[in-house]
LOGU-977211 format. One record per residue (C-alpha): residue in three letters; residue number from 1; x, z, y. Coordinates in Angstrom, 3 decimals. Layout:
BEGIN
SITE   residuo   num       east         up      north
SITE       ALA   NUM          X          Z          Y
...
REM end
This chain:
BEGIN
SITE   residuo   num       east         up      north
SITE       UNK     1     -1.232    -18.106     15.957
SITE       UNK     2     -2.695    -14.879     14.558
SITE       UNK     3     -4.123    -14.482     11.098
SITE       UNK     4     -7.781    -15.371     10.784
SITE       UNK     5     -9.912    -12.696      9.143
SITE       UNK     6    -12.771    -13.423      6.767
SITE       UNK     7    -14.785    -10.248      6.338
SITE       UNK     8    -16.076     -9.306      2.916
SITE       UNK     9    -18.576     -6.549      2.248
SITE       UNK    10    -18.100     -3.580     -0.039
SITE       UNK    11    -20.719     -1.492     -1.747
SITE       UNK    12    -22.400      0.733      0.810
SITE       UNK    13    -20.782      4.130      1.130
SITE       UNK    14    -17.609      3.420     -0.847
SITE       UNK    15    -14.792      5.849     -0.061
SITE       UNK    16    -11.217      4.631      0.261
SITE       UNK    17     -7.922      6.459      0.693
SITE       UNK    18     -5.029      4.521      2.227
SITE       UNK    19     -1.528      6.001      2.335
SITE       UNK    20      1.124      4.881      4.780
SITE       UNK    21     -1.741      4.080      7.135
SITE       UNK    22     -0.202      4.869     10.525
SITE       UNK    23      1.017      1.325     11.255
SITE       UNK    24      1.665     -2.138      9.828
SITE       UNK    25      0.051     -3.038      6.528
SITE       UNK    26     -1.580      0.362      5.982
SITE       UNK    27     -3.237      0.329      9.391
SITE       UNK    28     -4.493     -3.235      8.835
SITE       UNK    29     -5.903     -2.308      5.421
SITE       UNK    30     -7.669      0.719      6.884
SITE       UNK    31     -9.263     -1.334      9.660
SITE       UNK    32    -10.474     -4.070      7.329
SITE       UNK    33    -11.836     -1.684      4.706
SITE       UNK    34    -13.755      0.155      7.431
SITE       UNK    35    -15.057     -3.131      8.865
SITE       UNK    36    -16.266     -4.065      5.366
SITE       UNK    37    -18.303     -0.862      5.101
SITE       UNK    38    -15.990      1.645      3.437
SITE       UNK    39    -15.439      5.193      4.651
SITE       UNK    40    -11.676      5.433      4.955
SITE       UNK    41     -9.339      8.412      4.754
SITE       UNK    42     -6.048      7.382      6.336
SITE       UNK    43     -2.954      9.331      5.317
SITE       UNK    44      0.551      9.326      6.773
SITE       UNK    45      3.068     11.701      8.313
SITE       UNK    46      2.487     10.519     11.911
SITE       UNK    47     -0.887     12.058     12.667
SITE       UNK    48     -0.900     10.931     16.307
SITE       UNK    49     -0.856      7.267     15.272
SITE       UNK    50     -3.556      7.901     12.669
SITE       UNK    51     -5.773      9.438     15.349
SITE       UNK    52     -5.455      6.300     17.468
SITE       UNK    53     -6.545      4.093     14.563
SITE       UNK    54     -9.369      6.504     13.753
SITE       UNK    55    -10.630      6.190     17.324
SITE       UNK    56    -10.485      2.371     17.112
SITE       UNK    57    -12.493      2.356     13.889
SITE       UNK    58    -15.049      4.805     15.288
SITE       UNK    59    -15.567      2.659     18.392
SITE       UNK    60    -16.340     -0.277     16.087
SITE       UNK    61    -18.968      1.791     14.275
SITE       UNK    62    -16.844      2.591     11.219
SITE       UNK    63    -16.086      5.881      9.500
SITE       UNK    64    -12.502      7.112      9.200
SITE       UNK    65    -10.533     10.319      8.732
SITE       UNK    66     -6.969     10.861      9.923
SITE       UNK    67     -5.102     13.188      7.561
SITE       UNK    68     -1.454     14.125      7.877
SITE       UNK    69      0.107     13.892      4.425
SITE       UNK    70      3.534     13.303      2.904
SITE       UNK    71      3.098     11.624     -0.486
SITE       UNK    72      6.252     13.348     -1.738
SITE       UNK    73      4.358     16.658     -1.623
SITE       UNK    74      2.163     16.786     -4.742
SITE       UNK    75      0.137     19.767     -3.550
SITE       UNK    76     -0.404     18.089     -0.194
SITE       UNK    77     -1.657     14.913     -1.865
SITE       UNK    78     -4.142     16.897     -3.949
SITE       UNK    79     -5.341     18.583     -0.760
SITE       UNK    80     -5.764     15.138      0.836
SITE       UNK    81     -8.008     13.968     -2.005
SITE       UNK    82     -9.975     17.224     -2.126
SITE       UNK    83    -10.561     17.128      1.636
SITE       UNK    84    -11.605     13.483      1.468
SITE       UNK    85    -14.084     14.136     -1.324
SITE       UNK    86    -15.555     17.186      0.429
SITE       UNK    87    -15.956     15.213      3.649
SITE       UNK    88    -16.717     11.633      2.583
SITE       UNK    89    -17.489     11.729     -1.148
SITE       UNK    90    -15.722     10.778     -4.394
SITE       UNK    91    -12.807      8.369     -3.980
SITE       UNK    92    -13.684      4.843     -5.107
SITE       UNK    93    -10.534      3.076     -3.873
SITE       UNK    94     -6.966      4.334     -3.627
SITE       UNK    95     -4.471      2.091     -1.833
SITE       UNK    96     -0.913      3.254     -2.502
SITE       UNK    97      0.763      1.682      0.509
SITE       UNK    98      3.228      4.398      1.529
SITE       UNK    99      6.768      3.243      0.883
SITE       UNK   100     10.372      3.457      1.988
SITE       UNK   101     12.980      0.709      1.869
SITE       UNK   102     16.409     -0.122      3.221
SITE       UNK   103     18.632     -3.203      2.995
SITE       UNK   104     21.802     -1.641      1.625
SITE       UNK   105     24.252     -3.040     -0.917
SITE       UNK   106     24.782     -0.396     -3.585
SITE       UNK   107     28.573     -0.542     -3.235
SITE       UNK   108     28.156      1.109      0.189
SITE       UNK   109     26.781      4.254     -1.497
SITE       UNK   110     23.871      5.320      0.690
SITE       UNK   111     22.821      7.779     -1.977
SITE       UNK   112     20.468      9.820      0.191
SITE       UNK   113     18.520      6.631      0.881
SITE       UNK   114     18.420      5.967     -2.860
SITE       UNK   115     16.835      9.383     -3.342
SITE       UNK   116     14.299      8.791     -0.579
SITE       UNK   117     13.206      5.468     -2.058
SITE       UNK   118     12.726      7.030     -5.493
SITE       UNK   119     10.950     10.072     -4.056
SITE       UNK   120      8.473      8.029     -1.985
SITE       UNK   121      8.056      4.837     -4.021
SITE       UNK   122      8.033      6.384     -7.492
SITE       UNK   123      7.216     10.095     -7.288
SITE       UNK   124      4.888      9.678     -4.313
SITE       UNK   125      3.056      6.898     -6.112
SITE       UNK   126      2.570      9.109     -9.166
SITE       UNK   127      1.389     12.026     -7.031
SITE       UNK   128     -1.352      9.865     -5.524
SITE       UNK   129     -2.494      8.379     -8.822
SITE       UNK   130     -2.449     11.799    -10.453
SITE       UNK   131     -4.787     13.145     -7.785
SITE       UNK   132     -7.541     10.569     -8.432
SITE       UNK   133     -7.253      9.087    -11.913
SITE       UNK   134     -9.116     11.747    -13.909
SITE       UNK   135    -12.056     11.735    -11.506
SITE       UNK   136    -12.283      7.959    -11.553
SITE       UNK   137    -12.285      7.882    -15.349
SITE       UNK   138    -14.936     10.590    -15.534
SITE       UNK   139    -17.164      8.623    -13.123
SITE       UNK   140    -16.411      5.363    -14.989
SITE       UNK   141    -15.582      3.684    -11.704
SITE       UNK   142    -12.594      3.267     -9.435
SITE       UNK   143     -9.925      0.919     -8.135
SITE       UNK   144     -6.232      1.657     -7.606
SITE       UNK   145     -4.296     -0.815     -5.478
SITE       UNK   146     -0.510     -0.463     -5.608
SITE       UNK   147      1.604     -2.134     -2.935
SITE       UNK   148      4.439     -3.864     -4.747
SITE       UNK   149      6.817     -6.563     -3.441
SITE       UNK   150      7.936    -10.096     -4.101
SITE       UNK   151     11.275     -8.586     -5.132
SITE       UNK   152      9.778     -8.083     -8.601
SITE       UNK   153      9.685    -11.872     -8.886
SITE       UNK   154     13.181    -12.646     -7.590
SITE       UNK   155     16.248    -10.486     -6.836
SITE       UNK   156     17.248    -10.011     -3.199
SITE       UNK   157     20.706     -8.803     -2.198
SITE       UNK   158     20.553     -5.352     -0.620
SITE       UNK   159     17.302     -4.305     -2.277
SITE       UNK   160     18.510     -3.120     -5.677
SITE       UNK   161     17.142      0.423     -5.471
SITE       UNK   162     13.942     -0.651     -3.726
SITE       UNK   163     13.411     -3.368     -6.338
SITE       UNK   164     13.967     -0.830     -9.085
SITE       UNK   165     11.231      1.358     -7.635
SITE       UNK   166      8.862     -1.615     -7.521
SITE       UNK   167      9.691     -2.619    -11.096
SITE       UNK   168      8.659      0.918    -12.038
SITE       UNK   169      5.412      0.445    -10.106
SITE       UNK   170      4.709     -2.839    -11.893
SITE       UNK   171      5.469     -1.548    -15.382
SITE       UNK   172      3.452      1.608    -14.853
SITE       UNK   173      0.529     -0.385    -13.416
SITE       UNK   174      0.416     -2.781    -16.365
SITE       UNK   175      0.267      0.066    -18.844
SITE       UNK   176     -2.187      2.123    -16.783
SITE       UNK   177     -4.435     -0.946    -16.604
SITE       UNK   178     -4.565     -0.996    -20.407
SITE       UNK   179     -5.308      2.729    -20.572
SITE       UNK   180     -8.197      2.879    -18.089
SITE       UNK   181     -9.929     -0.521    -18.252
SITE       UNK   182    -12.522      0.838    -20.701
SITE       UNK   183    -13.152      3.711    -18.289
SITE       UNK   184    -14.297      1.335    -15.554
SITE       UNK   185    -11.088      1.624    -13.518
SITE       UNK   186     -9.197     -1.399    -12.166
SITE       UNK   187     -5.519     -1.541    -11.150
SITE       UNK   188     -4.203     -4.211     -8.785
SITE       UNK   189     -0.623     -4.909     -7.674
SITE       UNK   190     -0.214     -6.708     -4.357
SITE       UNK   191      3.206     -8.353     -3.948
SITE       UNK   192      3.897     -9.234     -0.291
SITE       UNK   193      6.719    -11.427      0.877
SITE       UNK   194      8.165    -11.121      4.393
SITE       UNK   195      5.707     -9.247      6.614
SITE       UNK   196      6.086     -8.631     10.338
SITE       UNK   197      5.805     -4.846     10.527
SITE       UNK   198      7.525     -2.182     12.657
SITE       UNK   199      9.332     -0.939      9.546
SITE       UNK   200     10.703     -4.377      8.721
SITE       UNK   201     11.962     -4.943     12.253
SITE       UNK   202     13.634     -1.512     12.344
SITE       UNK   203     15.278     -2.013      8.962
SITE       UNK   204     16.635     -5.448      9.781
SITE       UNK   205     18.173     -4.102     12.985
SITE       UNK   206     20.275     -1.659     10.952
SITE       UNK   207     21.804     -4.164      8.527
SITE       UNK   208     25.472     -3.328      8.086
SITE       UNK   209     26.512     -5.687      5.311
SITE       UNK   210     27.421     -9.248      6.336
SITE       UNK   211     26.020    -10.622      3.075
SITE       UNK   212     22.652     -9.058      3.887
SITE       UNK   213     22.706    -10.254      7.494
SITE       UNK   214     23.292    -13.823      6.375
SITE       UNK   215     20.376    -13.725      3.940
SITE       UNK   216     17.755    -12.061      6.114
SITE       UNK   217     17.717    -14.047      9.324
SITE       UNK   218     14.045    -14.976      8.667
SITE       UNK   219     14.064    -18.640      9.781
SITE       UNK   220     10.395    -18.962      8.774
SITE       UNK   221      7.317    -17.263     10.270
SITE       UNK   222      6.632    -13.934      8.603
SITE       UNK   223      3.196    -12.863      7.398
SITE       UNK   224      0.915    -10.759      9.563
SITE       UNK   225     -0.161     -7.356      8.143
SITE       UNK   226     -3.765     -8.572      8.301
SITE       UNK   227     -2.982    -11.208      5.666
SITE       UNK   228     -1.995     -8.507      3.174
SITE       UNK   229     -5.055     -6.474      4.117
SITE       UNK   230     -7.194     -9.510      3.267
SITE       UNK   231     -5.581     -9.657     -0.171
SITE       UNK   232     -6.461     -6.013     -0.781
SITE       UNK   233    -10.022     -6.531      0.412
SITE       UNK   234    -10.407     -9.583     -1.820
SITE       UNK   235     -9.349     -7.577     -4.880
SITE       UNK   236    -11.574     -4.551     -4.289
SITE       UNK   237    -14.640     -6.619     -3.308
SITE       UNK   238    -14.915     -8.374     -6.688
SITE       UNK   239    -17.811     -7.631     -9.072
SITE       UNK   240    -17.286     -4.701    -11.417
SITE       UNK   241    -16.449     -6.870    -14.425
SITE       UNK   242    -13.742     -8.808    -12.538
SITE       UNK   243    -10.165     -7.525    -12.322
SITE       UNK   244     -7.622     -9.031     -9.963
SITE       UNK   245     -4.442     -7.751    -11.585
SITE       UNK   246     -1.793     -9.275     -9.298
SITE       UNK   247     -1.666    -11.020     -5.934
SITE       UNK   248      1.595    -12.594     -4.733
SITE       UNK   249      1.462    -13.467     -1.017
SITE       UNK   250      4.358    -15.436      0.464
SITE       UNK   251      5.043    -17.282      3.707
SITE       UNK   252      4.391    -20.975      3.087
SITE       UNK   253      7.998    -21.861      3.879
SITE       UNK   254      9.396    -19.261      1.481
SITE       UNK   255      7.825    -20.002     -1.925
SITE       UNK   256      8.950    -18.341     -5.135
REM end
């Protein structure tokens, strides 16, 4: 049975930027933000997939831009935000969804994958925040949503480097929240559990460590991307004086 969707409405004309938007959670977030009334700039490296989602949103009467962008490229991220603001208006919502992960025990020394996870999940995150935070503070309005993980609540074998990147995200978000709350800016961390996405399926197919294979057989139904999109929409649709700081979303049969 698919996830039911309860549509919320955003302030008319709000502009959102969603990274990692070409499939899975990012695509679901983009669709639901557009359905709720936001103008959405969708960023990812696979522009062809973004164009397909843009067409879907346009057919439903929404407004969306498809922008090829690699969050590891700081100059490219700044260009993404500048283009969005020239075309749609000032950015009200930034959803940092782009991420990279791999189930690898550290003893197997996949060091290039370590670098990629740090470059995307830490440096890419900072590049995106750096491109919008000053403008949001100047306008006394804005919402940054950072896609975290349930691995910050409980350790999972094979996710040491990924978890480390998400612990960075959480610690940075908590401090940033303190710094910008008086400037009208909110910071939310969404912590998904197992989600059925193309990236998850691909990663699980490449498991090489028997300990990892035994742990990640997924005997329970995974979450649909739309469920996580609903969590994001819930957070950003709250009144200005309300801050949803964290949302942990788990499959019912896999509680933490």
